[in-house]
PDB file of the backbone (N, CA, C, O) and the ligand in Angstrom, with CONECT records:
HET     ZN  A 101       1
ATOM      1  N   MET A   1      57.310  61.960  62.013  1.00  0.00           N
ATOM      2  CA  MET A   1      58.031  63.453  62.690  1.00  0.00           C
ATOM      3  C   MET A   1      59.268  63.688  62.642  1.00  0.00           C
ATOM      4  O   MET A   1      59.822  62.833  63.333  1.00  0.00           O
ATOM      5  N   SER A   2      60.097  64.469  62.145  1.00  0.00           N
ATOM      6  CA  SER A   2      61.361  64.829  62.109  1.00  0.00           C
ATOM      7  C   SER A   2      62.153  65.107  63.233  1.00  0.00           C
ATOM      8  O   SER A   2      61.850  66.081  63.921  1.00  0.00           O
ATOM      9  N   THR A   3      63.130  64.403  63.536  1.00  0.00           N
ATOM     10  CA  THR A   3      63.912  64.925  64.763  1.00  0.00           C
ATOM     11  C   THR A   3      65.410  65.557  64.368  1.00  0.00           C
ATOM     12  O   THR A   3      66.365  65.654  65.139  1.00  0.00           O
ATOM     13  N   ASP A   4      65.367  65.931  63.066  1.00  0.00           N
ATOM     14  CA  ASP A   4      66.796  66.437  62.593  1.00  0.00           C
ATOM     15  C   ASP A   4      66.791  67.997  62.606  1.00  0.00           C
ATOM     16  O   ASP A   4      67.298  68.639  61.686  1.00  0.00           O
ATOM     17  N   GLN A   5      66.197  68.581  63.688  1.00  0.00           N
ATOM     18  CA  GLN A   5      66.168  70.210  63.765  1.00  0.00           C
ATOM     19  C   GLN A   5      67.133  70.556  64.852  1.00  0.00           C
ATOM     20  O   GLN A   5      66.891  71.546  65.543  1.00  0.00           O
ATOM     21  N   MET A   6      68.354  69.739  65.103  1.00  0.00           N
ATOM     22  CA  MET A   6      69.154  69.889  65.989  1.00  0.00           C
ATOM     23  C   MET A   6      70.079  71.162  65.447  1.00  0.00           C
ATOM     24  O   MET A   6      70.349  71.257  64.250  1.00  0.00           O
ATOM     25  N   GLN A   7      70.535  72.117  66.410  1.00  0.00           N
ATOM     26  CA  GLN A   7      71.432  73.197  66.064  1.00  0.00           C
ATOM     27  C   GLN A   7      72.707  72.896  65.985  1.00  0.00           C
ATOM     28  O   GLN A   7      73.323  72.968  67.048  1.00  0.00           O
ATOM     29  N   SER A   8      73.413  72.514  64.854  1.00  0.00           N
ATOM     30  CA  SER A   8      74.739  71.890  64.908  1.00  0.00           C
ATOM     31  C   SER A   8      75.583  73.235  64.428  1.00  0.00           C
ATOM     32  O   SER A   8      75.178  74.019  63.570  1.00  0.00           O
ATOM     33  N   GLY A   9      76.805  73.346  65.130  1.00  0.00           N
ATOM     34  CA  GLY A   9      77.690  74.291  64.854  1.00  0.00           C
ATOM     35  C   GLY A   9      77.414  75.719  65.395  1.00  0.00           C
ATOM     36  O   GLY A   9      78.028  76.666  64.903  1.00  0.00           O
ATOM     37  N   ALA A  10      76.631  75.881  66.260  1.00  0.00           N
ATOM     38  CA  ALA A  10      76.385  77.019  66.672  1.00  0.00           C
ATOM     39  C   ALA A  10      77.374  77.613  67.841  1.00  0.00           C
ATOM     40  O   ALA A  10      77.644  77.096  68.924  1.00  0.00           O
ATOM     41  N   ALA A  11      77.782  78.725  67.348  1.00  0.00           N
ATOM     42  CA  ALA A  11      79.087  79.082  68.420  1.00  0.00           C
ATOM     43  C   ALA A  11      78.360  80.141  69.279  1.00  0.00           C
ATOM     44  O   ALA A  11      79.056  81.061  69.709  1.00  0.00           O
ATOM     45  N   GLY A  12      77.197  80.124  69.545  1.00  0.00           N
ATOM     46  CA  GLY A  12      76.665  81.005  70.782  1.00  0.00           C
ATOM     47  C   GLY A  12      76.582  82.470  70.155  1.00  0.00           C
ATOM     48  O   GLY A  12      77.113  82.810  69.098  1.00  0.00           O
ATOM     49  N   THR A  13      75.833  83.259  70.986  1.00  0.00           N
ATOM     50  CA  THR A  13      75.516  84.472  70.512  1.00  0.00           C
ATOM     51  C   THR A  13      76.315  85.609  71.537  1.00  0.00           C
ATOM     52  O   THR A  13      76.558  86.779  71.243  1.00  0.00           O
ATOM     53  N   ALA A  14      76.573  85.066  72.540  1.00  0.00           N
ATOM     54  CA  ALA A  14      77.442  86.083  73.318  1.00  0.00           C
ATOM     55  C   ALA A  14      78.919  86.183  72.958  1.00  0.00           C
ATOM     56  O   ALA A  14      79.502  85.100  72.927  1.00  0.00           O
ATOM     57  N   ALA A  15      79.510  87.072  72.730  1.00  0.00           N
ATOM     58  CA  ALA A  15      80.728  87.297  72.307  1.00  0.00           C
ATOM     59  C   ALA A  15      81.688  87.436  73.537  1.00  0.00           C
ATOM     60  O   ALA A  15      81.367  88.172  74.469  1.00  0.00           O
ATOM     61  N   PRO A  16      82.877  86.726  73.549  1.00  0.00           N
ATOM     62  CA  PRO A  16      83.730  86.586  74.571  1.00  0.00           C
ATOM     63  C   PRO A  16      84.259  88.102  74.788  1.00  0.00           C
ATOM     64  O   PRO A  16      84.339  88.928  73.879  1.00  0.00           O
ATOM     65  N   PRO A  17      84.603  88.330  76.132  1.00  0.00           N
ATOM     66  CA  PRO A  17      85.307  89.420  76.270  1.00  0.00           C
ATOM     67  C   PRO A  17      86.527  89.496  75.690  1.00  0.00           C
ATOM     68  O   PRO A  17      87.102  88.429  75.478  1.00  0.00           O
ATOM     69  N   PRO A  18      87.111  90.613  75.352  1.00  0.00           N
ATOM     70  CA  PRO A  18      88.490  90.736  74.362  1.00  0.00           C
ATOM     71  C   PRO A  18      89.499  90.276  75.342  1.00  0.00           C
ATOM     72  O   PRO A  18      90.409  89.626  74.828  1.00  0.00           O
ATOM     73  N   HIS A  19      89.569  90.439  76.568  1.00  0.00           N
ATOM     74  CA  HIS A  19      90.612  89.996  77.470  1.00  0.00           C
ATOM     75  C   HIS A  19      89.959  89.042  78.675  1.00  0.00           C
ATOM     76  O   HIS A  19      88.778  89.177  78.995  1.00  0.00           O
ATOM     77  N   PRO A  20      90.677  88.243  79.198  1.00  0.00           N
ATOM     78  CA  PRO A  20      90.192  87.431  80.073  1.00  0.00           C
ATOM     79  C   PRO A  20      89.857  88.275  81.478  1.00  0.00           C
ATOM     80  O   PRO A  20      88.997  88.032  82.324  1.00  0.00           O
ATOM     81  N   SER A  21      90.754  89.254  81.429  1.00  0.00           N
ATOM     82  CA  SER A  21      90.393  90.195  82.737  1.00  0.00           C
ATOM     83  C   SER A  21      90.614  91.657  82.283  1.00  0.00           C
ATOM     84  O   SER A  21      91.700  91.974  81.799  1.00  0.00           O
ATOM     85  N   HIS A  22      89.638  92.536  82.423  1.00  0.00           N
ATOM     86  CA  HIS A  22      90.056  93.955  82.059  1.00  0.00           C
ATOM     87  C   HIS A  22      90.700  94.578  83.146  1.00  0.00           C
ATOM     88  O   HIS A  22      90.689  94.069  84.267  1.00  0.00           O
ATOM     89  N   THR A  23      91.286  95.698  82.881  1.00  0.00           N
ATOM     90  CA  THR A  23      92.039  96.337  83.985  1.00  0.00           C
ATOM     91  C   THR A  23      90.903  96.933  85.056  1.00  0.00           C
ATOM     92  O   THR A  23      89.854  97.416  84.630  1.00  0.00           O
ATOM     93  N   PRO A  24      91.143  96.872  86.197  1.00  0.00           N
ATOM     94  CA  PRO A  24      90.130  97.289  87.136  1.00  0.00           C
ATOM     95  C   PRO A  24      89.592  98.555  87.076  1.00  0.00           C
ATOM     96  O   PRO A  24      90.456  99.391  86.812  1.00  0.00           O
ATOM     97  N   THR A  25      88.552  98.980  87.214  1.00  0.00           N
ATOM     98  CA  THR A  25      88.012 100.263  87.065  1.00  0.00           C
ATOM     99  C   THR A  25      88.833 101.545  87.904  1.00  0.00           C
ATOM    100  O   THR A  25      89.061 102.687  87.507  1.00  0.00           O
ATOM    101  N   ARG A  26      89.130 100.987  89.030  1.00  0.00           N
ATOM    102  CA  ARG A  26      89.824 101.907  89.928  1.00  0.00           C
ATOM    103  C   ARG A  26      91.181 102.516  89.351  1.00  0.00           C
ATOM    104  O   ARG A  26      91.553 103.686  89.443  1.00  0.00           O
ATOM    105  N   ALA A  27      91.930 101.293  88.645  1.00  0.00           N
ATOM    106  CA  ALA A  27      92.998 101.427  88.058  1.00  0.00           C
ATOM    107  C   ALA A  27      92.981 102.428  86.754  1.00  0.00           C
ATOM    108  O   ALA A  27      93.934 103.151  86.462  1.00  0.00           O
ATOM    109  N   LEU A  28      91.930 102.368  86.123  1.00  0.00           N
ATOM    110  CA  LEU A  28      91.618 102.825  84.867  1.00  0.00           C
ATOM    111  C   LEU A  28      91.144 104.726  85.317  1.00  0.00           C
ATOM    112  O   LEU A  28      91.541 105.774  84.809  1.00  0.00           O
ATOM    113  N   THR A  29      90.420 104.536  86.157  1.00  0.00           N
ATOM    114  CA  THR A  29      90.131 105.978  86.772  1.00  0.00           C
ATOM    115  C   THR A  29      91.343 106.638  87.219  1.00  0.00           C
ATOM    116  O   THR A  29      91.504 107.775  86.776  1.00  0.00           O
ATOM    117  N   ALA A  30      92.211 106.188  87.981  1.00  0.00           N
ATOM    118  CA  ALA A  30      93.547 106.735  88.446  1.00  0.00           C
ATOM    119  C   ALA A  30      94.302 107.015  87.112  1.00  0.00           C
ATOM    120  O   ALA A  30      94.788 108.146  87.115  1.00  0.00           O
ATOM    121  N   TYR A  31      94.532 106.321  85.997  1.00  0.00           N
ATOM    122  CA  TYR A  31      95.274 106.409  84.790  1.00  0.00           C
ATOM    123  C   TYR A  31      94.628 107.724  84.156  1.00  0.00           C
ATOM    124  O   TYR A  31      95.335 108.705  83.926  1.00  0.00           O
ATOM    125  N   ALA A  32      93.168 107.709  83.861  1.00  0.00           N
ATOM    126  CA  ALA A  32      92.770 108.814  83.058  1.00  0.00           C
ATOM    127  C   ALA A  32      92.867 110.089  83.958  1.00  0.00           C
ATOM    128  O   ALA A  32      92.984 111.123  83.299  1.00  0.00           O
ATOM    129  N   LEU A  33      92.847 110.232  85.162  1.00  0.00           N
ATOM    130  CA  LEU A  33      92.968 111.469  86.150  1.00  0.00           C
ATOM    131  C   LEU A  33      94.664 111.716  86.233  1.00  0.00           C
ATOM    132  O   LEU A  33      95.091 112.687  86.858  1.00  0.00           O
ATOM    133  N   GLY A  34      95.475 110.883  85.639  1.00  0.00           N
ATOM    134  CA  GLY A  34      97.042 111.233  85.802  1.00  0.00           C
ATOM    135  C   GLY A  34      97.222 110.983  87.388  1.00  0.00           C
ATOM    136  O   GLY A  34      97.961 111.747  88.009  1.00  0.00           O
ATOM    137  N   LEU A  35      96.675 110.112  87.941  1.00  0.00           N
ATOM    138  CA  LEU A  35      96.917 110.019  89.383  1.00  0.00           C
ATOM    139  C   LEU A  35      98.380 109.183  89.522  1.00  0.00           C
ATOM    140  O   LEU A  35      98.489 108.371  88.604  1.00  0.00           O
ATOM    141  N   PRO A  36      99.202 109.186  90.184  1.00  0.00           N
ATOM    142  CA  PRO A  36     100.379 108.427  90.507  1.00  0.00           C
ATOM    143  C   PRO A  36     100.197 107.100  91.212  1.00  0.00           C
ATOM    144  O   PRO A  36     101.143 106.379  91.530  1.00  0.00           O
ATOM    145  N   ALA A  37      98.958 106.828  91.430  1.00  0.00           N
ATOM    146  CA  ALA A  37      98.683 105.506  92.357  1.00  0.00           C
ATOM    147  C   ALA A  37      98.818 104.324  91.530  1.00  0.00           C
ATOM    148  O   ALA A  37      99.206 103.297  92.088  1.00  0.00           O
ATOM    149  N   GLN A  38      98.575 104.304  90.356  1.00  0.00           N
ATOM    150  CA  GLN A  38      98.548 102.795  89.489  1.00  0.00           C
ATOM    151  C   GLN A  38     100.044 102.382  89.551  1.00  0.00           C
ATOM    152  O   GLN A  38     100.985 103.159  89.393  1.00  0.00           O
ATOM    153  N   PRO A  39     100.133 101.045  89.804  1.00  0.00           N
ATOM    154  CA  PRO A  39     101.173 100.357  90.109  1.00  0.00           C
ATOM    155  C   PRO A  39     102.234 100.417  88.626  1.00  0.00           C
ATOM    156  O   PRO A  39     103.420 100.734  88.543  1.00  0.00           O
ATOM    157  N   ASP A  40     101.387 100.034  87.695  1.00  0.00           N
ATOM    158  CA  ASP A  40     102.054  99.777  86.142  1.00  0.00           C
ATOM    159  C   ASP A  40     101.448 100.491  85.188  1.00  0.00           C
ATOM    160  O   ASP A  40     100.572  99.937  84.524  1.00  0.00           O
ATOM    161  N   THR A  41     101.761 101.724  84.957  1.00  0.00           N
ATOM    162  CA  THR A  41     101.040 102.562  83.900  1.00  0.00           C
ATOM    163  C   THR A  41     101.285 101.830  82.440  1.00  0.00           C
ATOM    164  O   THR A  41     100.371 101.749  81.620  1.00  0.00           O
ATOM    165  N   GLY A  42     102.555 101.327  82.202  1.00  0.00           N
ATOM    166  CA  GLY A  42     102.654 100.760  81.068  1.00  0.00           C
ATOM    167  C   GLY A  42     101.856  99.493  80.757  1.00  0.00           C
ATOM    168  O   GLY A  42     101.668  99.096  79.607  1.00  0.00           O
ATOM    169  N   GLU A  43     101.456  98.961  81.716  1.00  0.00           N
ATOM    170  CA  GLU A  43     100.553  97.744  81.372  1.00  0.00           C
ATOM    171  C   GLU A  43      99.273  98.182  81.076  1.00  0.00           C
ATOM    172  O   GLU A  43      98.600  97.500  80.304  1.00  0.00           O
ATOM    173  N   ILE A  44      98.750  99.338  81.616  1.00  0.00           N
ATOM    174  CA  ILE A  44      97.306  99.730  81.406  1.00  0.00           C
ATOM    175  C   ILE A  44      97.381 100.263  79.793  1.00  0.00           C
ATOM    176  O   ILE A  44      96.527  99.947  78.965  1.00  0.00           O
ATOM    177  N   SER A  45      98.423 101.031  79.526  1.00  0.00           N
ATOM    178  CA  SER A  45      98.519 101.676  78.314  1.00  0.00           C
ATOM    179  C   SER A  45      98.482 100.651  77.317  1.00  0.00           C
ATOM    180  O   SER A  45      97.904 100.913  76.262  1.00  0.00           O
ATOM    181  N   ARG A  46      99.092  99.339  77.505  1.00  0.00           N
ATOM    182  CA  ARG A  46      99.146  98.289  76.349  1.00  0.00           C
ATOM    183  C   ARG A  46      97.660  97.548  76.500  1.00  0.00           C
ATOM    184  O   ARG A  46      97.202  96.896  75.561  1.00  0.00           O
ATOM    185  N   HIS A  47      97.089  97.672  77.510  1.00  0.00           N
ATOM    186  CA  HIS A  47      95.632  97.107  77.548  1.00  0.00           C
ATOM    187  C   HIS A  47      94.758  98.145  76.848  1.00  0.00           C
ATOM    188  O   HIS A  47      93.862  97.717  76.120  1.00  0.00           O
ATOM    189  N   LEU A  48      94.916  99.431  76.984  1.00  0.00           N
ATOM    190  CA  LEU A  48      94.181 100.464  76.388  1.00  0.00           C
ATOM    191  C   LEU A  48      94.165 100.230  74.860  1.00  0.00           C
ATOM    192  O   LEU A  48      93.118 100.269  74.214  1.00  0.00           O
ATOM    193  N   GLU A  49      95.421  99.975  74.291  1.00  0.00           N
ATOM    194  CA  GLU A  49      95.674  99.884  72.988  1.00  0.00           C
ATOM    195  C   GLU A  49      94.817  98.589  72.346  1.00  0.00           C
ATOM    196  O   GLU A  49      94.290  98.632  71.234  1.00  0.00           O
ATOM    197  N   ALA A  50      94.779  97.568  73.141  1.00  0.00           N
ATOM    198  CA  ALA A  50      94.130  96.465  72.565  1.00  0.00           C
ATOM    199  C   ALA A  50      92.736  96.130  72.788  1.00  0.00           C
ATOM    200  O   ALA A  50      92.099  95.222  72.253  1.00  0.00           O
ATOM    201  N   CYS A  51      92.261  97.150  73.820  1.00  0.00           N
ATOM    202  CA  CYS A  51      90.695  96.848  74.388  1.00  0.00           C
ATOM    203  C   CYS A  51      89.948  98.287  74.126  1.00  0.00           C
ATOM    204  O   CYS A  51      90.259  99.285  74.776  1.00  0.00           O
ATOM    205  N   GLY A  52      89.029  98.297  73.210  1.00  0.00           N
ATOM    206  CA  GLY A  52      88.375  99.309  72.875  1.00  0.00           C
ATOM    207  C   GLY A  52      87.293  99.825  73.970  1.00  0.00           C
ATOM    208  O   GLY A  52      86.890 100.980  74.114  1.00  0.00           O
ATOM    209  N   THR A  53      86.942  98.710  74.677  1.00  0.00           N
ATOM    210  CA  THR A  53      86.025  98.815  75.880  1.00  0.00           C
ATOM    211  C   THR A  53      86.515  99.732  77.205  1.00  0.00           C
ATOM    212  O   THR A  53      85.792 100.527  77.807  1.00  0.00           O
ATOM    213  N   CYS A  54      87.839  99.444  77.490  1.00  0.00           N
ATOM    214  CA  CYS A  54      88.480 100.259  78.342  1.00  0.00           C
ATOM    215  C   CYS A  54      88.910 101.430  78.057  1.00  0.00           C
ATOM    216  O   CYS A  54      88.925 102.318  78.909  1.00  0.00           O
ATOM    217  N   ALA A  55      89.413 101.654  76.554  1.00  0.00           N
ATOM    218  CA  ALA A  55      89.794 102.985  76.016  1.00  0.00           C
ATOM    219  C   ALA A  55      88.705 103.766  76.014  1.00  0.00           C
ATOM    220  O   ALA A  55      88.875 104.960  76.258  1.00  0.00           O
ATOM    221  N   ALA A  56      87.476 103.312  75.764  1.00  0.00           N
ATOM    222  CA  ALA A  56      86.333 104.379  75.544  1.00  0.00           C
ATOM    223  C   ALA A  56      86.069 104.808  76.880  1.00  0.00           C
ATOM    224  O   ALA A  56      85.763 105.981  77.089  1.00  0.00           O
ATOM    225  N   PHE A  57      86.161 103.943  77.842  1.00  0.00           N
ATOM    226  CA  PHE A  57      85.968 104.361  79.170  1.00  0.00           C
ATOM    227  C   PHE A  57      86.903 105.406  79.778  1.00  0.00           C
ATOM    228  O   PHE A  57      86.530 106.262  80.580  1.00  0.00           O
ATOM    229  N   VAL A  58      88.058 105.270  79.358  1.00  0.00           N
ATOM    230  CA  VAL A  58      89.115 106.224  79.884  1.00  0.00           C
ATOM    231  C   VAL A  58      88.820 107.562  79.053  1.00  0.00           C
ATOM    232  O   VAL A  58      88.805 108.618  79.685  1.00  0.00           O
ATOM    233  N   ALA A  59      88.591 107.577  77.715  1.00  0.00           N
ATOM    234  CA  ALA A  59      88.350 108.817  76.886  1.00  0.00           C
ATOM    235  C   ALA A  59      87.288 109.498  77.605  1.00  0.00           C
ATOM    236  O   ALA A  59      87.491 110.639  78.022  1.00  0.00           O
ATOM    237  N   GLU A  60      86.150 108.902  77.797  1.00  0.00           N
ATOM    238  CA  GLU A  60      84.870 109.221  78.313  1.00  0.00           C
ATOM    239  C   GLU A  60      85.394 109.982  79.576  1.00  0.00           C
ATOM    240  O   GLU A  60      85.236 111.202  79.537  1.00  0.00           O
ATOM    241  N   LEU A  61      86.029 109.428  80.754  1.00  0.00           N
ATOM    242  CA  LEU A  61      86.424 109.969  81.835  1.00  0.00           C
ATOM    243  C   LEU A  61      87.140 111.159  81.600  1.00  0.00           C
ATOM    244  O   LEU A  61      86.776 112.209  82.130  1.00  0.00           O
ATOM    245  N   GLU A  62      88.242 111.096  80.768  1.00  0.00           N
ATOM    246  CA  GLU A  62      89.119 112.382  80.671  1.00  0.00           C
ATOM    247  C   GLU A  62      88.306 113.595  79.885  1.00  0.00           C
ATOM    248  O   GLU A  62      88.617 114.784  79.954  1.00  0.00           O
ATOM    249  N   GLU A  63      87.217 113.056  79.135  1.00  0.00           N
ATOM    250  CA  GLU A  63      86.538 114.175  78.648  1.00  0.00           C
ATOM    251  C   GLU A  63      85.741 114.875  79.784  1.00  0.00           C
ATOM    252  O   GLU A  63      85.663 116.101  79.850  1.00  0.00           O
ATOM    253  N   SER A  64      85.167 114.053  80.653  1.00  0.00           N
ATOM    254  CA  SER A  64      84.171 114.446  81.562  1.00  0.00           C
ATOM    255  C   SER A  64      84.954 115.354  82.682  1.00  0.00           C
ATOM    256  O   SER A  64      84.398 116.245  83.324  1.00  0.00           O
ATOM    257  N   GLU A  65      86.149 115.036  82.797  1.00  0.00           N
ATOM    258  CA  GLU A  65      87.002 115.726  83.759  1.00  0.00           C
ATOM    259  C   GLU A  65      87.525 116.911  83.336  1.00  0.00           C
ATOM    260  O   GLU A  65      87.884 117.791  84.117  1.00  0.00           O
ATOM    261  N   GLY A  66      87.608 117.013  81.813  1.00  0.00           N
ATOM    262  CA  GLY A  66      88.039 118.284  81.134  1.00  0.00           C
ATOM    263  C   GLY A  66      87.069 119.148  81.237  1.00  0.00           C
ATOM    264  O   GLY A  66      87.365 120.280  81.618  1.00  0.00           O
ATOM    265  N   ARG A  67      85.711 118.836  80.931  1.00  0.00           N
ATOM    266  CA  ARG A  67      84.698 119.594  81.036  1.00  0.00           C
ATOM    267  C   ARG A  67      84.251 120.209  82.512  1.00  0.00           C
ATOM    268  O   ARG A  67      83.639 121.267  82.656  1.00  0.00           O
ATOM    269  N   ARG A  68      84.663 119.369  83.527  1.00  0.00           N
ATOM    270  CA  ARG A  68      84.474 119.653  84.861  1.00  0.00           C
ATOM    271  C   ARG A  68      85.525 120.729  85.265  1.00  0.00           C
ATOM    272  O   ARG A  68      85.212 121.606  86.070  1.00  0.00           O
ATOM    273  N   LEU A  69      86.811 120.668  84.695  1.00  0.00           N
ATOM    274  CA  LEU A  69      87.887 121.519  84.976  1.00  0.00           C
ATOM    275  C   LEU A  69      87.539 123.013  84.529  1.00  0.00           C
ATOM    276  O   LEU A  69      87.786 124.028  85.181  1.00  0.00           O
ATOM    277  N   LEU A  70      86.787 122.924  83.027  1.00  0.00           N
ATOM    278  CA  LEU A  70      86.659 124.126  82.378  1.00  0.00           C
ATOM    279  C   LEU A  70      85.466 124.880  83.084  1.00  0.00           C
ATOM    280  O   LEU A  70      85.409 126.109  83.104  1.00  0.00           O
ATOM    281  N   ASP A  71      84.470 124.022  83.689  1.00  0.00           N
ATOM    282  CA  ASP A  71      83.445 124.513  84.427  1.00  0.00           C
ATOM    283  C   ASP A  71      83.795 125.133  85.714  1.00  0.00           C
ATOM    284  O   ASP A  71      83.040 125.995  86.164  1.00  0.00           O
ATOM    285  N   SER A  72      84.958 124.759  86.419  1.00  0.00           N
ATOM    286  CA  SER A  72      85.017 125.158  87.535  1.00  0.00           C
ATOM    287  C   SER A  72      85.753 126.653  87.794  1.00  0.00           C
ATOM    288  O   SER A  72      86.473 127.067  86.886  1.00  0.00           O
ATOM    289  N   PRO A  73      85.620 127.327  88.793  1.00  0.00           N
ATOM    290  CA  PRO A  73      86.119 128.779  88.853  1.00  0.00           C
ATOM    291  C   PRO A  73      87.559 128.875  88.857  1.00  0.00           C
ATOM    292  O   PRO A  73      88.221 128.040  89.473  1.00  0.00           O
ATOM    293  N   PRO A  74      88.114 129.843  88.208  1.00  0.00           N
ATOM    294  CA  PRO A  74      89.534 129.979  88.146  1.00  0.00           C
ATOM    295  C   PRO A  74      90.074 129.956  89.390  1.00  0.00           C
ATOM    296  O   PRO A  74      89.545 130.613  90.287  1.00  0.00           O
ATOM    297  N   ALA A  75      91.227 129.181  89.625  1.00  0.00           N
ATOM    298  CA  ALA A  75      91.953 129.637  91.074  1.00  0.00           C
ATOM    299  C   ALA A  75      93.276 130.198  90.675  1.00  0.00           C
ATOM    300  O   ALA A  75      93.782 130.110  89.556  1.00  0.00           O
ATOM    301  N   GLU A  76      93.809 130.825  91.801  1.00  0.00           N
ATOM    302  CA  GLU A  76      95.067 131.414  91.751  1.00  0.00           C
ATOM    303  C   GLU A  76      96.200 130.503  91.936  1.00  0.00           C
ATOM    304  O   GLU A  76      96.312 129.802  92.942  1.00  0.00           O
ATOM    305  N   LEU A  77      97.100 130.512  90.902  1.00  0.00           N
ATOM    306  CA  LEU A  77      98.378 129.696  90.926  1.00  0.00           C
ATOM    307  C   LEU A  77      99.388 130.063  91.969  1.00  0.00           C
ATOM    308  O   LEU A  77      99.551 131.248  92.257  1.00  0.00           O
ATOM    309  N   TRP A  78     100.030 129.178  92.513  1.00  0.00           N
ATOM    310  CA  TRP A  78     101.116 129.458  93.329  1.00  0.00           C
ATOM    311  C   TRP A  78     102.431 130.053  92.555  1.00  0.00           C
ATOM    312  O   TRP A  78     102.372 129.972  91.328  1.00  0.00           O
ATOM    313  N   ALA A  79     103.444 130.558  93.036  1.00  0.00           N
ATOM    314  CA  ALA A  79     104.500 131.171  92.200  1.00  0.00           C
ATOM    315  C   ALA A  79     105.294 130.014  91.341  1.00  0.00           C
ATOM    316  O   ALA A  79     105.684 130.232  90.194  1.00  0.00           O
ATOM    317  N   GLY A  80     105.487 128.781  92.005  1.00  0.00           N
ATOM    318  CA  GLY A  80     106.248 127.848  91.372  1.00  0.00           C
ATOM    319  C   GLY A  80     105.504 126.798  90.239  1.00  0.00           C
ATOM    320  O   GLY A  80     106.011 125.881  89.593  1.00  0.00           O
ATOM    321  N   ALA A  81     104.234 127.256  90.258  1.00  0.00           N
ATOM    322  CA  ALA A  81     103.305 126.098  89.571  1.00  0.00           C
ATOM    323  C   ALA A  81     103.734 125.666  88.125  1.00  0.00           C
ATOM    324  O   ALA A  81     103.764 124.487  87.775  1.00  0.00           O
ATOM    325  N   LEU A  82     104.065 126.727  87.311  1.00  0.00           N
ATOM    326  CA  LEU A  82     104.389 126.598  86.023  1.00  0.00           C
ATOM    327  C   LEU A  82     105.600 125.648  85.628  1.00  0.00           C
ATOM    328  O   LEU A  82     105.595 124.761  84.775  1.00  0.00           O
ATOM    329  N   GLY A  83     106.790 126.112  86.579  1.00  0.00           N
ATOM    330  CA  GLY A  83     107.831 125.193  86.653  1.00  0.00           C
ATOM    331  C   GLY A  83     107.559 123.882  87.095  1.00  0.00           C
ATOM    332  O   GLY A  83     108.214 123.038  86.483  1.00  0.00           O
ATOM    333  N   PHE A  84     106.739 123.402  88.037  1.00  0.00           N
ATOM    334  CA  PHE A  84     106.352 122.294  88.522  1.00  0.00           C
ATOM    335  C   PHE A  84     105.657 121.409  87.434  1.00  0.00           C
ATOM    336  O   PHE A  84     105.950 120.247  87.151  1.00  0.00           O
ATOM    337  N   ALA A  85     104.796 122.093  86.948  1.00  0.00           N
ATOM    338  CA  ALA A  85     104.095 121.449  85.466  1.00  0.00           C
ATOM    339  C   ALA A  85     104.930 121.080  84.443  1.00  0.00           C
ATOM    340  O   ALA A  85     104.816 119.970  83.924  1.00  0.00           O
ATOM    341  N   LEU A  86     105.807 121.922  84.068  1.00  0.00           N
ATOM    342  CA  LEU A  86     106.753 121.774  82.938  1.00  0.00           C
ATOM    343  C   LEU A  86     107.734 120.693  83.169  1.00  0.00           C
ATOM    344  O   LEU A  86     108.203 119.996  82.268  1.00  0.00           O
ATOM    345  N   ALA A  87     108.049 120.580  84.557  1.00  0.00           N
ATOM    346  CA  ALA A  87     109.050 119.699  84.964  1.00  0.00           C
ATOM    347  C   ALA A  87     108.336 118.139  84.833  1.00  0.00           C
ATOM    348  O   ALA A  87     108.965 117.145  84.472  1.00  0.00           O
ATOM    349  N   GLY A  88     107.115 118.148  85.149  1.00  0.00           N
ATOM    350  CA  GLY A  88     106.310 116.829  85.013  1.00  0.00           C
ATOM    351  C   GLY A  88     106.103 116.423  83.584  1.00  0.00           C
ATOM    352  O   GLY A  88     105.972 115.243  83.258  1.00  0.00           O
ATOM    353  N   ILE A  89     106.074 117.562  82.626  1.00  0.00           N
ATOM    354  CA  ILE A  89     105.850 117.175  81.192  1.00  0.00           C
ATOM    355  C   ILE A  89     107.005 116.812  80.562  1.00  0.00           C
ATOM    356  O   ILE A  89     106.924 116.041  79.606  1.00  0.00           O
ATOM    357  N   ALA A  90     108.345 117.332  81.015  1.00  0.00           N
ATOM    358  CA  ALA A  90     109.704 117.187  80.310  1.00  0.00           C
ATOM    359  C   ALA A  90     110.107 115.909  80.867  1.00  0.00           C
ATOM    360  O   ALA A  90     111.129 115.536  80.291  1.00  0.00           O
ATOM    361  N   ARG A  91     109.658 114.948  81.901  1.00  0.00           N
ATOM    362  CA  ARG A  91     110.084 113.898  82.447  1.00  0.00           C
ATOM    363  C   ARG A  91     110.037 112.907  81.263  1.00  0.00           C
ATOM    364  O   ARG A  91     109.064 112.836  80.511  1.00  0.00           O
ATOM    365  N   PRO A  92     111.201 112.109  81.136  1.00  0.00           N
ATOM    366  CA  PRO A  92     110.917 111.037  79.919  1.00  0.00           C
ATOM    367  C   PRO A  92     109.965 109.946  80.122  1.00  0.00           C
ATOM    368  O   PRO A  92     109.675 109.503  81.234  1.00  0.00           O
ATOM    369  N   GLN A  93     109.594 109.619  79.259  1.00  0.00           N
ATOM    370  CA  GLN A  93     108.560 108.261  79.339  1.00  0.00           C
ATOM    371  C   GLN A  93     109.420 107.189  79.829  1.00  0.00           C
ATOM    372  O   GLN A  93     110.641 107.244  79.678  1.00  0.00           O
ATOM    373  N   PRO A  94     108.811 106.173  80.435  1.00  0.00           N
ATOM    374  CA  PRO A  94     109.529 105.003  80.636  1.00  0.00           C
ATOM    375  C   PRO A  94     109.427 103.859  79.440  1.00  0.00           C
ATOM    376  O   PRO A  94     110.037 102.795  79.548  1.00  0.00           O
TER     377      PRO A  94
HETATM  378 ZN    ZN A 101      89.694  95.919  78.761  1.00  0.00          ZN2+
END
């Protein structure tokens, strides 16, 4: 009877996660929604560039939020809304 059926060099089947810790879902959600709550947007951006899992999550969330906005009834804007939005867009990136 042979006993040389040992599995040598098996690296395992479960792939390790791309990062030791992903960005928390709550921070990703705030990032996707453009909320100012997250402490470090730059850190999240860098993680999204390297991590397809989190990037896909954010992209999916952004798309679903966009669809929700399109489906929502039109709302009346206040007088200074356009200037407020443009000021936010023109703000320099950190
Ligand atoms: Zn990740």
